[in-house]
N, C-alpha and C positions, 0 to 999 in steps of 0.2 A: 271510333268517333274522334279520339284525340289525334290520331294520325291524319284523318281527313281534315280536321280543323287546322292542323299544322300545315298541311299541303296548300290550303287556300289562304293562309296568312303569312307563311314564312317568306322572308326576303333577305337578301344579302346587301347590307348597306355599304356603299362605296365612298361616302363622304360628300359634302357639299350638296346634300339633298338628293343625290343620285343613288339608285338601288337596282337590284335585279330580283325578280320574283323567282323563287326556286322552281315553281311550276314551269316557267319559261325555260330555265336551264335544263330541267329534267326532260321536258318535252323534246328539246333539241338533242339531248344525249340519246334518248330513245330513237330519234330519227337517224342519228349516226349509226347506232347499233343495228337498226333495220337495214341501213345501206350496206353495212359490212356483211350481215346475214344474207342479203340478197345477192351480193357479189359471190358468195359461196353457194348460192342456190339452196339455202336452208329454209324449211317451211316456217320456222319460228320467227323469221324476219317479218312476216305479215302481222301477227298479233302484237309484236313489239312496236311496229310502226303505228298500229292503231292506237296503242296506249299513248304514244307521243302525240298523235293527232288530236286525241281527246284532251290532253293537257293543254296543248296550244290553242285549241278552240276556246277553252275557258279563259285563256290569257287575252286573246284578241277580242273577246266580248267582255271587256273590262268592266263596264258599268253594270252589266248583268250579274257579274260574280264579285262585285265589290273590290276590284283592284284599286290600289292607292292612286295610280296615275289616271284612272277613270277615262281611258281612251279606247274607243272602239275602232277596229279596222275590219269592216264588214267583208271586204274582199278577201282578206287573210282568213277570216273565220269561215267564209263560204268555201275557201280553198281546202281547209281541213276537212269539211264535210265531204267534199268531192273525193279527197284522198281516202277517207274512211270507206266510202262506198266502193271505190276501186280496190282497196285492200281486202275487203270481204270477198269480192269476186276472185281476186288473185289467190287468196288463202285457200278457198274451196278448190280452185283449179289446180293449184300446186299439190294439194293433198291427193287429189284424184290422179294426178300424173306422176306422183312419187314412185320411183322404181321402174317407170316405163320410159324414161328418157325425156319426158315433158314435151312441150311444143316449142316451135322456133319459127322465126321469120328472118328473111334476108334483108339487110338494109338496102334501100333504093332511093334515088333522087326523085323528088316531087317534080311534076311538070311545071313549066313557067306559068300556065294558067292556074294551077293549084297554088303556087306561091303567091300569085296576085290575090287569089281568094283568101288565103291566110292573112295577108297583110290588110286587106279590106275588113275582114272579120275582126282582126285585132284592134284596128283604129276605130271602126264603126261600133264594135261592141263596147269599147272603152267609153266612147262618146255617149252611147245609150245608157250604160250603167252608172255613169258619173252622177247625173241628177237623182237617180234612184238611191244610190248610196248616200248622197248628200242629204236627201230628205229623211233617210233613216238615221242620220246622225253620225256618219263615218268621219274619220279624222281627215283634216286638210293636209296636203292637197288631195282631194277625193279622186281626181283622175288617176293618180298613181295607184291607189288601192284598186280601182276598177281595172287598170292596165294589168296589174299582177294577177287578178282573178281571170281575166280573159286570156292572158298569156299562158297561165297554168292549164286552163281548159284546152286551148289549142295545142299546147305541147303534149298533153296527155293523148289527145286524138292523133297527133302526128306520130307518137310512139307506137300506138296501136296499129297504125298503117305501115310502120317501118320506114318512115321518111327520115333521111339523114338530117334534114333541116330542123327537125324538132329540137335538137340540141341548141341551135341558135335562138330559138324562141325562149328557151330556159335562160340563156344568157341575157336576153332583153328583159326578162322578168327580174333577174338578179340585179341588173344595172339600176333599175328603178327602185327595187325593193330595199337596197342597202340604205340610201339616204332617207327614204320614208321611215324605215324602222328606227334609224338613229334619231330622227327628229321627234318620233313618237315615244322615245325612251325604251324601246325594246332592243337593248344592247346585245343580249345573247343571240337573238334571232338575226340581228344585223351581221354579227360575226359569222354565223353559220351561212348566211347568204354570200358573204365574201368567199368562204370556202367552197360553197356549191357553185359559185360563178366560175371559179378556176376549174373545178371538177367538170362542169358541163362543157366548157370550152375544150378541155382535153378530150371529153367524150365525142365531140364533133369530129375531131381529127382522127380519133380511133375508128369511128364508123366510116369516115371518108377513106381511110386506108383499107378497111375491110371491103368497101364497095369497089375500090380500084383493084384490089387483089382478086375479087370475084370476076371482074371484067377481064383480067389478064389470064386467070386460070380456068374460067368457065364454070365457076361455082365451087362448092365444097366447103365454104366457110359459113357458119350459122351464127345468128344472133338470137339468144334466148331472151324472151321478154320477162321482165321482173318489175312489178309495180309500175311506176312511171318511167323507169329507166332500164337500160339493158345490161345484160352480161354478154360481152363480146368474147368469142374465143375459139381457139383450137385446144381441145383437151381440157377445157374447164376454166381457163383464165378469163377474167373479165372485169367489168365495171358496172356499177349500179348507183342510182341516186334515189334517195328516199324523199320524205316530206320536207 
Protein backbone atom coordinates (compact mmCIF):
# COMPACT_ATOMS: atom_id res chain seq x y z
CA UNK A 1 0.00 0.00 0.00
CA UNK A 2 2.87 2.38 0.83
CA UNK A 3 4.41 1.74 -2.60
CA UNK A 4 1.09 2.38 -4.33
CA UNK A 5 0.58 5.59 -2.35
CA UNK A 6 4.08 6.75 -3.27
CA UNK A 7 3.46 5.92 -6.93
CA UNK A 8 0.39 8.14 -7.05
CA UNK A 9 1.84 11.08 -5.07
CA UNK A 10 5.59 11.17 -5.81
CA UNK A 11 6.88 13.96 -8.00
CA UNK A 12 10.17 15.57 -8.95
CA UNK A 13 10.17 19.31 -8.21
CA UNK A 14 11.98 21.39 -10.83
CA UNK A 15 11.57 24.79 -9.20
CA UNK A 16 9.34 27.77 -10.03
CA UNK A 17 6.27 25.62 -9.51
CA UNK A 18 7.30 23.12 -12.19
CA UNK A 19 7.41 19.39 -11.48
CA UNK A 20 7.35 15.93 -13.02
CA UNK A 21 5.17 13.09 -11.81
CA UNK A 22 7.23 9.97 -11.29
CA UNK A 23 4.35 7.99 -12.83
CA UNK A 24 4.84 9.91 -16.06
CA UNK A 25 8.60 9.34 -16.00
CA UNK A 26 8.24 5.62 -15.23
CA UNK A 27 5.52 5.17 -17.84
CA UNK A 28 7.77 6.59 -20.55
CA UNK A 29 10.76 4.55 -19.30
CA UNK A 30 8.67 1.38 -19.59
CA UNK A 31 7.66 2.49 -23.09
CA UNK A 32 11.31 2.86 -24.07
CA UNK A 33 12.19 -0.55 -22.60
CA UNK A 34 9.28 -2.05 -24.52
CA UNK A 35 10.62 -0.50 -27.73
CA UNK A 36 14.06 -1.96 -27.10
CA UNK A 37 12.56 -5.38 -26.33
CA UNK A 38 10.46 -5.24 -29.47
CA UNK A 39 13.50 -4.36 -31.54
CA UNK A 40 15.05 -7.63 -30.30
CA UNK A 41 11.72 -9.45 -30.74
CA UNK A 42 11.46 -10.40 -27.05
CA UNK A 43 8.07 -11.48 -25.70
CA UNK A 44 8.65 -9.52 -22.48
CA UNK A 45 8.35 -6.31 -24.50
CA UNK A 46 4.56 -6.64 -24.43
CA UNK A 47 3.90 -6.79 -20.65
CA UNK A 48 6.50 -4.07 -20.06
CA UNK A 49 4.70 -1.87 -22.60
CA UNK A 50 1.34 -2.56 -20.95
CA UNK A 51 2.71 -1.43 -17.57
CA UNK A 52 3.86 1.79 -19.18
CA UNK A 53 0.48 2.35 -20.84
CA UNK A 54 -1.35 1.79 -17.54
CA UNK A 55 0.84 4.32 -15.76
CA UNK A 56 0.40 6.92 -18.50
CA UNK A 57 -3.36 6.31 -18.51
CA UNK A 58 -3.50 7.43 -14.87
CA UNK A 59 -1.36 10.47 -15.74
CA UNK A 60 -3.48 11.69 -18.65
CA UNK A 61 -6.69 11.24 -16.63
CA UNK A 62 -5.30 13.68 -14.07
CA UNK A 63 -8.51 14.83 -12.40
CA UNK A 64 -9.69 11.26 -11.86
CA UNK A 65 -6.47 10.24 -10.11
CA UNK A 66 -5.86 13.47 -8.23
CA UNK A 67 -2.83 14.74 -10.12
CA UNK A 68 -1.57 18.17 -8.97
CA UNK A 69 -1.89 19.73 -12.44
CA UNK A 70 -5.47 18.39 -12.76
CA UNK A 71 -5.33 18.38 -16.56
CA UNK A 72 -7.12 15.73 -18.61
CA UNK A 73 -5.96 14.76 -22.10
CA UNK A 74 -8.69 12.39 -23.18
CA UNK A 75 -7.15 11.66 -26.57
CA UNK A 76 -3.90 10.65 -24.89
CA UNK A 77 -5.78 8.55 -22.34
CA UNK A 78 -7.83 6.82 -25.05
CA UNK A 79 -4.61 6.21 -26.93
CA UNK A 80 -3.20 4.27 -23.98
CA UNK A 81 -6.32 2.09 -23.86
CA UNK A 82 -5.94 1.37 -27.58
CA UNK A 83 -2.28 0.46 -27.06
CA UNK A 84 -3.15 -1.87 -24.17
CA UNK A 85 -5.68 -3.75 -26.30
CA UNK A 86 -3.17 -4.05 -29.14
CA UNK A 87 -0.43 -5.19 -26.77
CA UNK A 88 -2.56 -7.97 -25.29
CA UNK A 89 -3.22 -9.25 -28.82
CA UNK A 90 0.46 -8.96 -29.74
CA UNK A 91 1.59 -10.63 -26.50
CA UNK A 92 -0.61 -13.67 -27.15
CA UNK A 93 0.41 -13.85 -30.80
CA UNK A 94 4.14 -13.60 -30.07
CA UNK A 95 3.92 -16.30 -27.39
CA UNK A 96 2.18 -18.59 -29.86
CA UNK A 97 4.73 -17.84 -32.59
CA UNK A 98 7.81 -18.08 -30.35
CA UNK A 99 10.25 -20.60 -31.78
CA UNK A 100 8.42 -20.90 -35.09
CA UNK A 101 9.78 -17.79 -36.81
CA UNK A 102 6.72 -15.60 -36.15
CA UNK A 103 4.71 -13.78 -38.80
CA UNK A 104 5.84 -11.12 -41.26
CA UNK A 105 4.53 -8.58 -43.74
CA UNK A 106 6.30 -6.84 -46.58
CA UNK A 107 6.15 -3.03 -46.64
CA UNK A 108 4.12 -1.59 -49.48
CA UNK A 109 2.95 1.82 -50.64
CA UNK A 110 -0.70 2.68 -50.16
CA UNK A 111 -2.63 3.67 -53.28
CA UNK A 112 -3.41 7.35 -53.92
CA UNK A 113 -7.04 6.61 -53.16
CA UNK A 114 -6.10 5.09 -49.81
CA UNK A 115 -3.88 8.06 -49.01
CA UNK A 116 -6.78 10.40 -49.69
CA UNK A 117 -9.05 8.33 -47.44
CA UNK A 118 -6.46 8.41 -44.65
CA UNK A 119 -6.21 12.19 -44.90
CA UNK A 120 -9.99 12.61 -44.90
CA UNK A 121 -10.29 10.25 -41.92
CA UNK A 122 -7.60 12.13 -40.00
CA UNK A 123 -9.09 15.57 -40.58
CA UNK A 124 -12.72 14.47 -40.38
CA UNK A 125 -12.16 12.30 -37.30
CA UNK A 126 -10.36 15.15 -35.55
CA UNK A 127 -13.25 17.51 -36.33
CA UNK A 128 -15.81 14.98 -35.09
CA UNK A 129 -13.97 14.12 -31.86
CA UNK A 130 -13.06 17.69 -30.89
CA UNK A 131 -16.52 18.71 -29.59
CA UNK A 132 -16.88 15.35 -27.83
CA UNK A 133 -13.53 15.69 -26.06
CA UNK A 134 -14.33 19.32 -25.21
CA UNK A 135 -17.68 18.33 -23.68
CA UNK A 136 -15.87 15.71 -21.61
CA UNK A 137 -13.46 18.35 -20.31
CA UNK A 138 -10.27 17.69 -22.27
CA UNK A 139 -7.44 20.22 -22.23
CA UNK A 140 -7.34 23.05 -24.78
CA UNK A 141 -6.61 23.13 -27.64
CA UNK A 142 -8.88 20.11 -27.78
CA UNK A 143 -8.43 19.65 -31.53
CA UNK A 144 -4.77 18.74 -30.88
CA UNK A 145 -5.80 16.01 -28.44
CA UNK A 146 -8.31 14.68 -30.97
CA UNK A 147 -5.68 14.84 -33.74
CA UNK A 148 -3.28 12.73 -31.68
CA UNK A 149 -5.95 10.12 -30.99
CA UNK A 150 -7.06 9.84 -34.62
CA UNK A 151 -3.50 9.84 -35.91
CA UNK A 152 -2.54 7.05 -33.51
CA UNK A 153 -5.55 5.01 -34.59
CA UNK A 154 -4.81 5.42 -38.30
CA UNK A 155 -1.09 4.78 -37.85
CA UNK A 156 -1.88 1.54 -36.02
CA UNK A 157 -4.17 0.48 -38.86
CA UNK A 158 -1.55 1.44 -41.44
CA UNK A 159 1.06 -0.61 -39.61
CA UNK A 160 -1.22 -3.65 -39.63
CA UNK A 161 -1.65 -3.23 -43.41
CA UNK A 162 2.09 -2.78 -43.96
CA UNK A 163 1.80 0.68 -45.55
CA UNK A 164 5.05 2.64 -45.58
CA UNK A 165 3.07 5.86 -45.08
CA UNK A 166 2.05 4.90 -41.55
CA UNK A 167 5.39 6.27 -40.31
CA UNK A 168 4.49 9.73 -41.63
CA UNK A 169 1.21 9.62 -39.70
CA UNK A 170 3.23 9.06 -36.53
CA UNK A 171 5.39 12.06 -37.42
CA UNK A 172 2.23 14.18 -37.79
CA UNK A 173 1.09 12.95 -34.37
CA UNK A 174 4.40 13.87 -32.76
CA UNK A 175 4.55 17.34 -34.35
CA UNK A 176 1.22 18.24 -32.74
CA UNK A 177 1.84 16.26 -29.56
CA UNK A 178 5.04 17.98 -28.42
CA UNK A 179 3.64 21.54 -28.02
CA UNK A 180 0.38 20.20 -26.54
CA UNK A 181 2.18 18.17 -23.88
CA UNK A 182 4.53 21.04 -23.03
CA UNK A 183 1.62 23.48 -22.61
CA UNK A 184 -0.19 20.94 -20.40
CA UNK A 185 2.90 20.43 -18.24
CA UNK A 186 3.68 16.87 -19.29
CA UNK A 187 7.39 17.47 -19.80
CA UNK A 188 8.59 13.85 -19.71
CA UNK A 189 6.05 12.78 -22.33
CA UNK A 190 6.88 15.79 -24.49
CA UNK A 191 10.56 14.85 -24.40
CA UNK A 192 9.70 11.28 -25.42
CA UNK A 193 7.59 12.65 -28.31
CA UNK A 194 10.63 14.54 -29.59
CA UNK A 195 12.64 11.30 -29.49
CA UNK A 196 9.87 9.30 -31.13
CA UNK A 197 9.39 11.95 -33.80
CA UNK A 198 13.00 11.54 -34.93
CA UNK A 199 12.69 7.77 -34.58
CA UNK A 200 9.56 7.49 -36.72
CA UNK A 201 11.01 9.74 -39.43
CA UNK A 202 14.01 7.41 -39.55
CA UNK A 203 11.65 4.45 -39.68
CA UNK A 204 9.93 5.89 -42.75
CA UNK A 205 13.20 6.03 -44.69
CA UNK A 206 14.14 2.52 -43.48
CA UNK A 207 10.86 1.11 -44.84
CA UNK A 208 11.24 3.16 -48.01
CA UNK A 209 14.67 1.61 -48.64
CA UNK A 210 13.32 -1.87 -47.88
CA UNK A 211 10.48 -1.34 -50.37
CA UNK A 212 12.91 -0.07 -53.00
CA UNK A 213 15.22 -3.03 -52.40
CA UNK A 214 12.30 -5.42 -52.76
CA UNK A 215 11.39 -3.85 -56.09
CA UNK A 216 14.98 -4.18 -57.27
CA UNK A 217 15.55 -7.72 -56.05
CA UNK A 218 12.06 -9.14 -56.47
CA UNK A 219 11.43 -9.74 -52.76
CA UNK A 220 13.33 -11.56 -50.03
CA UNK A 221 13.28 -8.85 -47.37
CA UNK A 222 10.70 -9.15 -44.60
CA UNK A 223 9.32 -6.74 -42.04
CA UNK A 224 8.16 -8.40 -38.85
CA UNK A 225 5.28 -6.66 -37.08
CA UNK A 226 5.82 -5.60 -33.47
CA UNK A 227 3.11 -3.76 -31.50
CA UNK A 228 2.55 -0.47 -33.35
CA UNK A 229 5.89 -0.47 -35.06
CA UNK A 230 8.10 -2.80 -37.08
CA UNK A 231 11.33 -4.63 -36.91
CA UNK A 232 12.92 -4.32 -40.32
CA UNK A 233 15.71 -6.59 -41.19
CA UNK A 234 17.87 -9.18 -42.73
CA UNK A 235 19.17 -11.51 -40.09
CA UNK A 236 17.26 -9.91 -37.22
CA UNK A 237 18.30 -6.24 -37.23
CA UNK A 238 15.53 -3.69 -36.98
CA UNK A 239 13.58 -0.89 -35.39
CA UNK A 240 10.42 -0.68 -33.33
CA UNK A 241 8.35 1.98 -31.64
CA UNK A 242 6.35 1.56 -28.47
CA UNK A 243 3.65 3.64 -26.70
